[in-house]
C-alpha positions as CSV (number, residue, x, y, z in Angstrom):
1,M,219.3,24.2,-22.8
2,A,217.6,21.3,-20.8
3,Y,215.2,22.1,-18.1
4,E,212.6,20.3,-16.4
5,T,209.7,22.7,-15.8
6,I,209.6,25.1,-18.7
7,L,210.4,24.7,-22.5
8,Y,212.7,26.8,-24.2
9,A,213.1,27.5,-27.9
10,V,214.6,30.1,-30.1
11,A,213.7,30.7,-33.5
12,D,213.2,33.9,-36.1
13,G,214.5,36.1,-33.0
14,V,212.1,35.0,-30.7
15,A,212.7,33.1,-27.8
16,T,209.3,31.5,-26.4
17,I,209.2,30.3,-22.7
18,T,206.5,27.9,-22.1
19,L,205.6,27.0,-18.2
20,N,205.3,23.4,-18.5
21,R,203.8,21.7,-15.7
22,P,200.3,21.0,-17.4
23,A,198.8,18.3,-14.5
24,K,199.7,20.9,-12.2
25,L,198.3,23.8,-14.2
26,N,201.6,25.1,-14.5
27,A,201.7,25.8,-10.6
28,F,204.8,27.5,-9.5
29,N,207.4,25.4,-7.5
30,D,210.8,26.6,-6.6
31,E,212.1,24.9,-9.4
32,M,210.0,26.5,-12.0
33,I,210.5,30.0,-10.9
34,G,214.5,29.2,-11.0
35,E,214.0,28.1,-14.7
36,T,211.6,30.8,-15.9
37,L,214.4,33.6,-14.3
38,D,217.2,31.4,-15.9
39,A,215.3,31.6,-19.3
40,L,214.5,35.3,-19.4
41,R,218.3,35.9,-18.3
42,A,219.6,33.7,-21.3
43,A,217.1,35.5,-23.6
44,G,218.3,38.6,-22.3
45,R,221.9,37.9,-22.7
46,D,221.5,36.2,-26.5
47,D,221.8,38.8,-29.4
48,A,219.6,36.5,-31.3
49,V,216.8,37.0,-29.3
50,R,215.0,40.6,-29.7
51,C,211.5,39.3,-28.5
52,I,210.0,36.8,-25.9
53,V,206.8,35.1,-25.7
54,L,205.5,33.9,-22.3
55,T,202.8,31.2,-22.2
56,G,201.6,28.0,-20.9
57,A,201.3,24.4,-21.4
58,G,197.8,22.6,-21.9
59,R,195.1,24.4,-20.7
60,A,196.6,27.0,-18.1
61,F,198.5,29.7,-18.0
62,S,199.5,29.4,-14.4
63,S,197.4,28.5,-11.5
64,G,199.8,30.4,-9.2
65,Q,201.7,28.8,-6.5
66,D,202.1,25.1,-6.0
67,L,200.6,25.1,-1.8
68,A,201.1,21.6,-1.6
69,A,205.1,22.0,-2.7
70,F,205.3,25.0,-0.8
71,Q,203.5,23.4,2.4
72,E,205.9,20.7,2.3
73,R,208.9,23.1,3.4
74,G,207.2,23.1,7.0
75,D,206.2,26.0,9.4
76,A,209.8,27.6,9.5
77,V,209.1,28.7,6.2
78,S,208.9,32.8,5.5
79,I,206.6,33.9,3.1
80,A,208.5,37.3,2.5
81,E,211.7,35.4,2.0
82,H,209.7,33.2,-0.6
83,L,208.6,36.1,-2.3
84,R,212.0,38.3,-2.0
85,H,214.3,35.1,-3.4
86,G,211.5,33.8,-5.8
87,Y,208.9,35.4,-7.3
88,H,210.5,39.6,-6.9
89,R,213.5,38.6,-8.8
90,L,211.2,37.0,-11.6
91,I,209.1,40.1,-12.0
92,R,212.1,42.3,-11.5
93,Q,213.6,40.6,-14.2
94,M,210.6,40.6,-16.7
95,V,210.2,44.7,-16.0
96,T,214.0,44.9,-16.3
97,L,214.6,43.3,-19.7
98,E,215.2,45.6,-22.1
99,K,213.4,43.4,-25.1
100,P,209.6,42.8,-25.6
101,I,207.8,39.9,-23.8
102,V,204.5,38.8,-25.2
103,G,202.2,37.4,-22.8
104,A,200.0,34.5,-24.6
105,I,197.7,34.2,-22.0
106,N,195.8,30.9,-22.3
107,G,193.2,29.6,-19.7
108,I,193.7,30.6,-16.4
109,A,196.2,32.9,-14.5
110,A,195.6,32.8,-11.1
111,G,197.1,34.4,-8.3
112,A,200.8,34.7,-8.6
113,G,200.4,33.0,-12.7
114,C,198.1,36.7,-13.0
115,G,201.4,38.7,-11.5
116,V,203.6,37.1,-14.0
117,A,201.2,37.4,-16.8
118,L,201.0,41.4,-15.8
119,A,204.3,41.7,-16.0
120,A,204.2,41.0,-19.6
121,D,204.3,44.3,-22.0
122,I,201.6,43.3,-24.0
123,R,199.0,40.5,-23.4
124,V,197.4,38.6,-25.9
125,A,194.7,36.1,-24.2
126,A,193.0,33.5,-25.6
127,A,189.1,33.7,-25.8
128,D,188.9,31.6,-22.9
129,A,191.4,32.6,-20.7
130,S,190.8,34.5,-17.5
131,F,192.4,36.0,-14.1
132,M,192.0,35.5,-10.9
133,L,193.1,37.2,-7.4
134,A,192.6,33.6,-5.1
135,F,195.1,35.2,-2.5
136,S,191.8,36.1,0.2
137,R,190.6,32.5,-0.5
138,I,193.0,31.4,1.7
139,G,193.8,34.5,3.8
140,L,196.5,36.2,2.2
141,I,197.1,39.6,0.4
142,P,198.1,39.6,-3.4
143,D,201.7,39.5,-4.3
144,S,203.8,39.1,-7.0
145,G,203.7,42.4,-8.5
146,V,200.2,42.6,-8.9
147,N,199.5,45.2,-5.9
148,W,201.8,47.5,-8.2
149,F,200.8,46.3,-11.7
150,L,196.7,46.0,-11.2
151,P,195.7,49.3,-10.0
152,R,197.6,51.0,-12.6
153,L,196.2,49.1,-15.2
154,I,192.4,49.0,-14.2
155,G,192.2,51.8,-11.6
156,Y,192.0,51.1,-7.3
157,A,188.3,50.1,-7.3
158,R,188.2,47.4,-9.7
159,A,191.7,46.1,-8.5
160,Y,190.6,45.7,-4.9
161,E,187.4,44.1,-5.6
162,M,189.1,42.0,-7.3
163,A,191.4,41.3,-4.6
164,V,188.8,40.7,-2.1
165,T,186.3,38.7,-4.0
166,A,188.4,36.3,-5.7
167,E,186.1,36.5,-8.8
168,R,187.2,35.4,-11.8
169,V,187.6,37.9,-14.7
170,P,187.2,36.6,-18.0
171,A,188.7,37.5,-21.3
172,D,186.5,39.9,-22.6
173,R,185.7,41.7,-19.3
174,A,189.6,42.1,-18.9
175,L,190.0,43.4,-22.3
176,A,187.4,46.1,-21.6
177,W,189.3,47.0,-18.3
178,G,192.7,47.4,-19.8
179,M,194.3,44.1,-18.2
180,V,195.2,42.7,-21.9
181,N,195.7,44.1,-25.2
182,R,194.1,42.1,-27.4
183,V,191.7,38.9,-27.1
184,V,191.8,36.0,-29.9
185,P,190.3,32.9,-30.8
186,T,191.8,30.2,-28.4
187,E,192.7,28.2,-31.1
188,Q,194.5,30.8,-32.8
189,L,196.4,32.4,-29.8
190,P,199.6,30.4,-30.7
191,E,199.9,31.6,-33.9
192,I,198.9,35.2,-33.2
193,A,201.1,35.6,-30.4
194,A,204.2,34.3,-32.5
195,A,203.7,36.6,-35.2
196,T,203.3,39.6,-33.2
197,A,206.7,38.9,-31.4
198,R,208.1,38.3,-35.1
199,Q,206.8,41.7,-35.8
200,L,208.6,43.0,-32.7
201,A,211.7,41.5,-33.7
202,E,212.2,42.9,-36.8
203,G,211.6,46.2,-35.2
204,P,213.9,48.8,-33.8
205,T,214.4,46.7,-30.5
206,L,217.2,49.0,-28.9
207,A,214.2,51.7,-29.1
208,F,211.9,49.4,-27.7
209,G,213.9,48.4,-24.7
210,L,214.7,52.1,-24.1
211,T,210.7,53.0,-24.5
212,K,210.0,50.2,-21.8
213,R,212.8,51.6,-19.4
214,A,211.4,55.5,-19.6
215,M,207.8,54.4,-19.3
216,N,208.4,52.2,-16.1
217,R,210.7,54.7,-14.7
218,A,207.9,57.7,-15.4
219,L,205.6,55.5,-13.6
220,T,207.0,56.8,-10.3
221,S,209.0,59.9,-11.4
222,T,207.9,63.5,-11.1
223,L,207.3,65.5,-14.8
224,D,210.3,67.1,-14.8
225,E,212.3,63.6,-13.9
226,A,210.2,62.0,-16.9
227,L,211.1,64.8,-19.0
228,A,215.4,64.6,-18.2
229,G,215.0,60.8,-18.6
230,E,213.6,60.8,-22.0
231,A,215.9,63.6,-23.3
232,Y,218.8,60.9,-22.0
233,L,217.2,58.1,-23.8
234,Q,216.4,59.7,-26.6
235,E,220.3,60.4,-27.0
236,V,221.4,57.3,-26.5
237,A,218.6,55.8,-29.2
238,G,219.3,58.6,-31.8
239,R,223.0,57.5,-31.8
240,S,222.2,53.9,-32.9
241,A,222.4,52.0,-36.3
242,D,218.7,51.6,-36.0
243,N,218.0,55.2,-35.9
244,R,220.6,55.9,-38.7
245,E,219.0,52.9,-40.7
246,G,215.4,54.1,-40.0
247,I,216.0,57.5,-41.3
248,A,217.8,56.0,-44.6
249,A,215.0,53.5,-45.2
250,F,212.7,57.0,-45.1
251,L,214.5,59.2,-47.1
252,E,215.2,56.2,-49.5
253,K,211.7,55.2,-49.7
254,R,212.2,51.4,-48.8
255,P,211.5,49.4,-45.6
256,P,214.2,49.5,-42.7
257,R,216.2,46.4,-42.2
258,F,216.5,46.8,-38.3
259,E,219.4,44.9,-36.4
260,G,218.2,46.1,-32.7
261,R,221.7,48.0,-31.8
């Protein structure tokens, strides 16, 4: 499929979505938000895709909203409507897509770009990557899911400080705080992210998707609700072909051959 602002490729069970406005540090305009959302939906529908990598072209993951493009709309534009019909749909798609998403964070992930990065299930950062909430510099609050993701990952105090100071958080500190899963040499990021995704794609991806659903629901559930949810989803997983294959492989002392169903 042809896109103007992103690249989309599928190989070895992995769909790679590359934000592709490098001259603008992959700042989001309406077209890129829409194309990224469309690519995620396509990956979700495609049975050949069992894992997704999301990254940026050039020297940035994403610098956030393209402010110049937004200002071109004029004074009548509602920021709330822009969020509801753009970033919020994108973030929800990432969270509800029951396939693992690996965020390969190269360079800066700022503003909405930070929110999109945090919505990935596994975040692998290049050594020169960094995260910044620049909203306060223009008199705004964090958006694009940041207020939900970040305090859960690093705690209120650190999240609030990031928001009000707009200081850049380098990759090593992001790792220490729990914002990313690992930091790798910059030149090795594409290779390591792809290898991580291929490994996931070869696994029981139905169970991976159900785990994603269970954990995200549990974040806003009572203990009893979480236990009821996991019992239901475990029943679904227990009736899967992957579960039967996993048990057979264990008993036969051979590697399993999962199919994601």
